[in-house]
C-alpha positions in Angstrom: 0.0 0.0 0.0 2.9 2.3 0.7 6.5 2.2 -0.3 9.0 1.1 2.2 10.0 3.9 4.5 7.1 6.1 3.6 7.1 9.1 5.9 3.8 10.4 7.2 3.5 13.4 9.6 0.2 13.9 11.4 -0.1 17.6 12.0 -2.1 18.4 15.1 -2.7 22.0 16.3 -3.8 22.6 19.8 -5.0 25.5 21.9 -5.9 25.0 25.6 -7.7 21.7 24.9 -6.9 18.9 27.4 -8.8 16.6 25.0 -5.6 16.4 22.9 -4.5 13.6 25.3 -7.3 11.4 24.0 -6.7 12.4 20.4 -3.0 11.3 20.7 -4.0 8.0 22.3 -6.4 7.3 19.4 -3.5 8.0 16.9 -1.3 5.6 18.8 -3.8 2.8 18.2 -3.8 3.3 14.4 -3.2 0.3 12.1 -0.4 1.1 9.8 0.8 -0.3 6.4 4.1 -2.1 6.6 7.0 0.3 6.0 5.2 3.4 7.3 7.2 5.8 9.3 4.6 7.7 11.3 5.2 10.8 13.3 2.8 13.1 15.2 3.7 16.9 15.2 1.9 18.9 17.8 1.9 22.7 17.4 0.8 24.5 20.5 -0.8 27.9 19.6 -1.1 29.3 23.1 1.1 32.3 24.2 2.6 30.0 26.8 3.5 26.4 26.2 0.4 25.3 28.1 0.0 22.0 26.3 3.6 20.8 26.7 3.0 18.8 29.9 -0.1 17.1 28.6 1.5 16.2 25.3 4.7 15.0 26.8 2.9 12.9 29.4 0.8 11.3 26.8 3.7 10.7 24.5 5.7 8.9 27.2 3.3 6.0 27.0 2.9 5.9 23.2 4.6 3.8 20.5 4.3 6.4 17.8 6.8 9.3 18.0 5.4 12.6 19.1 7.2 16.0 18.5 6.0 19.0 20.4 6.5 22.5 19.2 5.4 25.9 20.5 3.9 28.2 17.9 2.5 31.1 19.9 0.2 33.5 18.2 -3.4 32.5 18.9 -3.6 32.2 15.2 -4.3 28.8 13.8 -2.6 29.4 10.5 0.7 30.1 12.3 0.4 26.7 14.0 -0.5 24.9 10.8 2.4 26.5 9.0 4.8 25.4 11.8 3.7 21.8 11.3 4.2 22.1 7.5 7.7 23.5 8.1 8.6 20.5 10.2 7.1 18.1 7.7 9.2 19.7 4.9 12.4 19.6 7.0 11.8 15.9 7.6 11.0 15.2 4.0 7.5 13.8 4.8 5.8 12.1 1.8 2.4 12.8 3.2 1.0 15.2 5.8 -2.3 14.4 7.6 -4.5 16.9 9.3 -6.6 16.3 12.4 -8.2 18.5 15.1 -7.1 18.3 18.7 -10.6 17.2 19.9 -11.2 14.4 17.4 -11.0 10.6 17.8 -9.7 8.6 14.9 -10.8 5.0 14.4 -8.0 2.4 14.2 -8.4 2.0 10.4 -8.8 5.7 9.7 -5.3 6.3 8.2 -5.4 3.0 6.3 -8.6 4.1 4.6 -7.2 7.4 3.6 -4.1 5.7 2.1 -6.1 3.1 0.3 -8.2 5.8 -1.3 -5.1 7.8 -2.3 -3.6 4.7 -3.9 -6.9 3.7 -5.7 -7.7 7.1 -7.1 -4.3 8.7 -7.5 -5.6 11.9 -5.9 -3.3 14.4 -4.2 -5.5 14.9 -1.2 -8.2 12.8 0.4 -10.9 14.2 2.7 -13.0 12.2 5.1 -16.0 13.1 7.3 -15.8 14.4 10.8 -19.0 13.3 12.6 -20.4 15.1 15.6 -21.4 13.3 18.7 -24.2 15.1 20.6 -24.9 15.1 24.3 -28.3 14.7 25.9 -28.8 18.5 26.2 -28.7 19.1 22.4 -31.9 20.6 21.0 -33.8 18.2 18.8 -33.7 20.4 15.7 -29.9 20.8 16.0 -29.4 17.0 16.3 -31.6 16.3 13.3 -30.0 18.9 11.1 -26.5 18.0 12.3 -24.8 21.3 11.5 -21.7 20.4 13.6 -20.6 17.5 11.4 -18.1 18.3 8.6 -18.6 16.3 5.4 -16.5 17.0 2.3 -18.6 17.8 -0.8 -18.5 17.8 -4.6 -19.6 20.7 -6.6 -20.4 19.9 -10.2 -18.9 16.5 -9.7 -15.5 17.9 -8.5 -14.0 18.2 -5.1 -12.7 21.8 -5.2 -11.6 22.3 -1.5 -11.6 20.5 1.8 -10.9 20.9 5.5 -8.1 20.2 8.0 -10.3 18.2 10.4 -9.7 15.0 8.4 -7.4 15.1 5.4 -4.4 13.4 3.8 -2.2 15.4 1.5 0.8 14.5 -0.7 3.6 16.7 0.2 7.3 15.9 -0.6 8.3 17.0 -4.1 4.9 18.5 -5.0 4.4 21.8 -6.7 2.6 23.1 -3.6 5.3 22.2 -1.0 6.1 25.9 -0.6 2.5 26.9 0.0 1.3 27.9 3.5 -1.9 28.8 5.2 -2.9 32.5 5.1 -2.2 34.0 8.5 -4.7 36.8 7.8 -7.4 34.2 8.2 -5.9 32.5 11.2 -8.2 34.0 13.8 -11.4 33.9 11.9 -11.1 30.4 10.4 -11.5 29.3 6.9 -7.8 29.3 6.3 -8.0 25.6 5.3 -10.8 26.2 2.8 -8.8 28.9 1.1 -5.6 26.8 1.2 -7.1 23.9 -0.6 -8.8 26.1 -3.1 -5.4 27.5 -3.9 -3.9 24.0 -4.2 -6.7 23.0 -6.5 -5.9 26.0 -8.8 -2.3 24.8 -8.9 -3.4 21.4 -10.2 -4.0 19.3 -7.1 -6.7 16.7 -7.5 -8.9 15.9 -4.5 -11.1 12.9 -3.6 -13.5 11.9 -0.7 -13.2 8.8 1.4 -16.5 8.2 3.2 -15.0 5.3 5.2 -12.2 7.4 6.8 -14.2 8.7 9.7 -13.2 10.7 12.8 -15.6 11.7 15.6 -15.9 14.8 17.7 -17.9 15.4 20.9 -19.8 18.7 20.7 -19.1 20.9 23.8 -22.0 22.8 25.4 -20.6 26.2 24.2 -21.4 25.1 20.6 -25.0 24.1 21.3 -26.2 27.7 20.7 -27.8 29.2 17.6 -25.6 32.2 17.9 -22.4 30.1 17.6 -23.8 28.3 14.6 -24.7 31.6 12.9 -21.2 32.9 13.4 -19.8 29.6 12.0 -22.0 29.6 9.0 -21.3 33.3 8.2 -17.6 32.6 8.4 -17.9 29.5 6.2 -19.6 31.7 3.6 -16.8 34.2 3.8 -14.3 31.3 3.3 -16.2 29.9 0.3 -15.8 33.3 -1.4 -12.2 32.3 -2.0 -13.5 30.0 -4.8 -14.1 33.1 -6.9 -10.9 34.1 -8.7 -11.0 37.6 -10.1 -13.3 40.7 -9.8 -15.8 39.5 -12.3 -16.2 36.1 -10.6 -16.5 37.7 -7.2 -19.2 40.1 -8.5 -21.2 37.3 -10.0 -20.9 35.1 -6.8 -21.9 38.1 -4.6 -25.0 38.8 -6.7 -26.1 35.2 -6.6 -25.4 34.9 -2.8 -27.3 38.2 -2.1 -30.4 36.8 -3.9 -30.2 33.6 -2.0 -29.9 35.5 1.3 -33.2 37.2 0.5 -34.9 33.9 -0.3 -33.6 32.5 3.0 -35.0 35.5 4.9 -38.4 34.7 3.4 -38.1 31.1 4.4 -37.2 32.0 8.0 -40.2 34.4 8.2 -42.5 31.7 6.8 -41.3 29.2 9.4 -41.3 31.6 12.3 -43.4 29.3 14.5 -41.2 26.2 13.9 -37.7 26.3 15.6 -36.3 23.7 13.2 -37.6 25.3 10.0 -36.8 28.9 11.1 -33.3 28.1 12.2 -32.6 26.0 9.1 -33.3 29.1 6.9 -31.5 31.5 9.2 -28.4 29.4 9.1 -28.5 29.1 5.3 -29.1 32.8 5.1 -26.1 33.5 7.3 -23.9 31.4 5.0 -25.0 33.2 1.9 -24.6 36.6 3.7 -21.1 35.5 4.5 -20.4 34.8 0.9 -21.4 38.3 0.0 -19.2 39.7 2.8 -16.3 37.5 1.6 -16.6 38.8 -2.0 -16.6 42.3 -0.6 -13.5 41.6 1.6 -15.3 42.6 4.8 -13.7 41.8 8.1 -14.1 38.3 9.4 -15.3 37.5 12.9 -12.6 36.1 15.2 -13.4 32.5 16.2 -9.9 31.2 17.2 -7.8 32.5 20.0 -10.7 32.8 22.5 -12.2 30.3 24.8 -11.0 26.7 24.4 -14.5 25.6 23.3 -14.2 27.8 20.3 
């Protein structure tokens, strides 16, 4: 499945999340193809090296090698770039992205690698599925806005996310590319990064069987949090429009969809599920308009750990 001595770096950014301990343990339980040289690179984005003790304590009981690095900035793009720099210095053949509060199944990495070999794609994206607690509103559980599933548009995977991804790295035309630090506190830096790689010729695929799971914290069980997230997602999607004419067209279409969504929310005012569905779709389209107009993005990273 992989050539002898294939080097893979799992890049894990963390910011004041003790859950990183469980994430590391799930990675230590991965099944690996023969000849795989796996390493985990943890980039701590806090101003102080607050995760060092947790990471080093977990690493002491692990078989897989863990490297800790301090990338202080409260800017997720800075931490991601620190991981890519380490992967480049090592000569990693693949980099793998995962969030610090996700649990990987034992066959997760094997499934990503199988898909890469079968399809020849340069990046493989898998789903990150939310696990809801008993206090989750029924409408939120049914609509499942917290899960992150890669999508095709017009039959093509144009971008992806860093919560579950495998990317060819050594010797590629994009090995010098880095995440945009201007987006590092608002989020969406991964969406823009993969759009950029796609324009450079990278080909992407989806692996539905490469699943990771994430427990949704109470702070995210609020409509206000979801509205901010959808709005920011829309701003990130605006990166798909390359050039003034494309951005103007996308903004016009998104503005019209925002109006339609406002009407849907008004029509469903007495149903929480229906109303919130249209509000969230409207927030996303409004975000697209804002992104096309280069309006400031709301800061999501660098605040409370739950964010």
